[in-house]
N, C-alpha and C positions, 0 to 999 in steps of 0.2 A: 086721899087716894080715890075717893068716890068719884070726883070729877074726872080724874085721869082715867079711871077704869071705864067710865061712861063714854068718854071721847074715843077711847081705844076700841071699845065694843062696837061703836057706831061706824067707825072708819072702814073696816073691811067689808061690812055689809053694804055700804054706800059707795064703794069704790069702783072706778073704771080702769085704773092702772096704778102700779106702784113703781118706785124707783129708789134704789139704795146707793148711796155714795159714802166713801170713806175719806175724811179730810186728812191733810198731811200729818196732823197730830194723832190720827187713829180714831177720832170720833166717828161713830157710825150715824148717818143721818138717813132716815127713812121718810120718803114723801109718798103719801097716799092721795091720789087725785079722786075727788068725790064726783058723783054724777052731775052735780051742779057746776062743776069747774073749779070749785075751791080745792085747795091742797092743804091737808093736815100733815104737819111735820112731827117726827118723833126723833129723839136723840139718845145715844147710848155712849158712855165713855169708853175709851180704848180697852181698859182691862176690867170692865165691869161684868156683872152676871145678869141673869134675867130680871133681877130685882132693881137694876139700875136704869131702866128705860124711863124716859120722861116725855110727856107731851109738850111739844114746843109750839111754834107759830101755826096759825091757821091763816092761809092766804085766801082771800076772797075777792071777787070782782069789785065790789063797792067798799069793802073795808077788810080789816084783818084784826086778828087778836093774837096776843102773845101769852102763852101759857108756860108755866113751869111746874107741871103737876106730875107727881110720881104715879106709877102703875104697880099693881101687885105682881107677884112672881108669875101667877097664872097668865095674866095678860102680857107680861114681859116675855114669857116663853113663846106666845103666839107671835109677838112682834119680831122675835129672833128668827122664827121660821119664815115669816113673810120677808124679812130683810135678806135672809140668806138665799131665798128664791128669786129675788129681784136685784141682786147685786150687779152693778154695771162696771 
């Protein structure tokens, strides 16, 4: 969870915009666009709680990374608030 929390803590500070979508199966996907143009993705299962957020892909101009890192409840709560405010 240390990596997940670190990535989650950095994303809102380095962000220029957010976007939240919900897939047909109910998965919540939060995309945070960073100032350098990279996009950090977070995912949450349909019936999950704040403890079920995971750090997913990082899309970057020259490369990308795939993460599957959990975050703690504290950071999960923050992601839930961000996601609910940017739901499209």
